[in-house]
N, C-alpha and C positions, 0 to 999 in steps of 0.2 A: 914125344908125348908121354913121358913116363910109362913106357911099355905098350901103350896103346899103338895098335897097328892101323895105320890109314889105309883103307881100300882104295886105291888110287885108279880109277878107269880113264884118266888122263882126258877129262873132257874137253872140247873145243870152247874155250872160255868164250872166245871170239868167233862169230860166224865166218865161213869161209869169206875169200873175197868175192868169188861168184856169187854166193847167196846175198850179201851185202850190196854188190853193183846191181844184181837182178831186182832187189826190192826198191833200190833208188831210181831204176828205169821204170818202175810200174807206173800207171797213170796216177794214181796216188802214191806217191812216195812213202816207203815205210821202212822200218828196221825191227827186228826181233827184239822184244823187251828184254829177253836176258842179257843183251849187250849193256843195259843199264846198270849191271850188278858185278863191276868189276871191284877191287879193294877199296876204291876212292867211293864209287857208287853206292857199295854196301854200308860204308861210313855215313854217308848221306842220307841215306834211308833210315838209318838207326835215329839220325837228328829228327828226321819228319816224324817219326812216330812220337816223339815228345812235343810236338808242336801244340799250340792251343787250338789251331784249326782242325787238325787231324783227329777226328772223333774215333775211327776204328780201333785203334790200339788200346785206348782207355776203356771203351766199351767192351771190348773183348777180356781185357784183364779183370774187369768188374765181375763178368760173367764167370771166367775161370775161378776167381778167388771165393765167389759165392757158392760155386757148383762144382768145384774141382773134386770132391770126394765122392759124388753123385758119378761123375763121369769116370773116375778111375774104377769105381765099382761096375759100371758098364763094360770097360776094356777086360776086366777080369783078373783075376790072380795068375801069377806066374807066365804072362804074356811077354811076347816080344814086341817092343813098341818101335816101329819104324817112322820116322818124321821125314816128311818131303819139304825141301825148302828150310831147314833148320834153322838158318841165320845165327841169331844171338842165344837161341833156345830159352829165353827168358820165360815163355809161358809153359814149356817143357817142365820146368823144374816144379811147378805147382802140381803137374801131374804126377810126377816123379816122387814127390812127397806123399802122394796118396795111394800110388800104386801097390799091390800087395805081392811081395817076392817077385818083382819082374825079372824075367830070364834075362834080358838083354836090351840095349838100346842102340837103334840104327839111325844116326842122323845122316841125312843127305842133303848135299850142298854143292852148287858149282864154284862158289868161292872158297879156294884151298886155305886162305889165310884166315879169314873169319871161322872156317870149320874148325881149325886146328886151335884157335883161341876158345872159342865155345867149349869143344871137346874137353880140352884141359881143364876148364873151369869147372865142368861138369862132373867130370871124374874125381875131383878133389873135393867136391861137395857130397858125392855120391860114391865115396870108395869102394863099396861092395857091388857096385853096378857094372855089369860088363857093358862096356862101350865100343861099337864097330863102325867108326865113322866111314862115310862111303863119299868121295869127291867125285861127283857125276853131273851130268845134265838129266835132271830127273825126269824130265818130259819126254824123253824116249826110252826105249827099252833099255833096261839096266839089269846086270847081275849082282844079286846080293850076296854079301859074305856068308861064308858055310858056318852054320851054328855050331859050334862044337859043345859036346855034351847034350844034356836035355834041354831042349828047345819047345817052349809053350806056343799057343796059338798066336799067330802072327795079327798084328792090330796096327793099323795105320793113323798117323795125326798130320793133318794138313792146315795149320792155324794161318791166323791172318784171313786177307781177303783175296789171297793169290788166284782161286779157283775162276775169280772174276776176269783175270787177265786173257783167259781162253776164250775165244768165241765158242758160243754153245755147243756146237758139234765136236769141237775138239777137246772140250771139258768134257764131253760124254765118253770120248774115247779114252782121256786121260783117267776118269772114274773107272772105266770099264778094266784098264791095266792094272789100277789098284785093287779091283775085285780079283783078278787073277792072281796077285801076289798074296793075299788075305785069305784065298779059298782055303779048305771049304766052311770054316767056322769063324773065321775073323771079322773085325769090324773095321769101321772108318770113323774118327771123330775129326769134323772139318768145320772151318770157320768160312761164313757166307754173309757178306754185305747186302743189306736190306735197301729197298727203294725208300726213298726221303724226299725232303724238301731240297730243290735243286739248287737254292740258295747254298745251304750247307753242303752240299757236293762241291760246288763252286768255290768255296772257302777252302775246303779241306785240300784241293789240288791248286790253289793259288794263293799260298799263305804269305802273309805281310813281310816276312824275313827274307823270302825268296831263296829258301831252302829246296823247294821243289824244282824251281827253275834251274838252280845249281847241278841238282841231280839229273834233270832232263839234260842239259848242256854236256854234262860230263861225258855223254856218249859220243858226242863229236871230237871231244878232246882224246876219248880213246881209240877212235878212228884213226886220228892224226898219229897218235904214238904207235898204233899196233899194226896199222895198214899203211902207213905214210900217206895218209890224205892230207889236204890242206884247207880243211874248213877253218874259216876265220869266224871265231865264236861270236865277235861282236857283231857280225851281220846275220845272227839267228837269234829269235826270241821264243821264250818259253810260252805256250799257249795251250789252255785246258778248258774243256766245258762238257757239259752233260747234254748227251744226245738223246732226247726223250722217245725219238722213234725206236732205237735199239736198246734204252735203257742201259746206256754205258756212259762212263765219262771218257773222253777220247784227249789224249795227250800228245800234242804235235810241237814242233820246232818250225817257225815260220821264218822264210827268208824275207829280210828286211831291203834287199835290192835283186836286181837281176845279176847274176853272177855265174860263173863256171867252176865247179869243185872238181878236181883231179883226185882220183882213186885208183892206184894203180896205172893202168894203161888206160882207165875209162875217163870220161869226161862228163861231169853230171852237170846238166842246165838246169837253173832255177829261174823262175820267173819272180819277180817281186811279188810278194804275198803267198807264195807257193809253200806247202809245209811237207815236212816228214812226219809221219805217224809214228811215234814210238811207243805206245802204250794204250791197252783200253781196259776198263775196269767195269765190267758187267756188275748191275744190281739186280736182285731177284727178290718175287716175293716168295713167302716160304711154300705156297702152292706150286710156283713156277720151278722152284730148285727141287721140291718132292717129284715133279715130273720127270725132270732131267735126270735125277739120280736112279728112278726106275727104268729109265731106258739104258741104263749103263750096268744094270744088274742089282741095284741097291734098294733097301726099303728105308725111309726115315722111321727110326725108332723112339728118338726123343729131340726135343728142341730146347734150347735154353735161349733167352734174349735177356737183354739189357732192360731197365725199368722204362728206357724209352722207345724201344723196339727199334733201336738204330742197326743193331748188328745181331747175328745168331751164331751160335754153336751148335752143331747137329751130329746126333751119333746115328750112324747108318749100320744095318746088317744086310747081309747077302740074301736076296730074295730067292 
């Protein structure tokens, strides 16, 4: 990658067989949502972000374009920008255009192929920027690359609505780990999806072209390929709905028949209509998220929203 050194922590891109089997033997069958993001899954998600029904990316991009300079000023000059779940780094470009003399950029992502592509593209667009990519599962503890030379304050960036994929207590723990990385003087710029009309949420996760369905079903294809499972993809259907009790969208794969799937030495029985829970996406009010952040050691210093208050980008400081 043109002299860029990838800090490869050799992440378990696929959960262990035991972890997968354990999840599929639970009363509510489930899979870790990180399994959705192999190379094909990451490509499909990029397609999802461009769909008419999928409002979060458009709303967040409007916020970033309108307030990118303000956000960069909050992050400060000569800072090291650490991005969790960098993906294609599209929104990051807006920040980097406005950041004053950034000391370095550390993109972290579990998808090695996408990380290499986005890092190469960014280094060409910002040739003076020191880029230190890290291939890792950022949801756990990880070691960041040693910063050579002068290193500024560490500021974190967590775009998109991915914080919503954590159940609230896990979100608190994750935010607390970021606080440790950014201590003592750093900050966190984070995207937070907001509560809204359930019909809009339904459309966003059940698009007419079926891209989200393909994204969801791809996880079974991955289990077949990487763990030797024998899921028949035509015997499962994508199903997503908003659960108002927990203020979250739930994404499931529903078995269309009674069947047995083999996974290693394990046999997984499905009743007709039984589902595998593959992802949750929690939605917050501004006050709900401020309370969650406070329990993780952060204080909300500034909030930007789009003109319809569909989405927010928030700047947090250590409390």
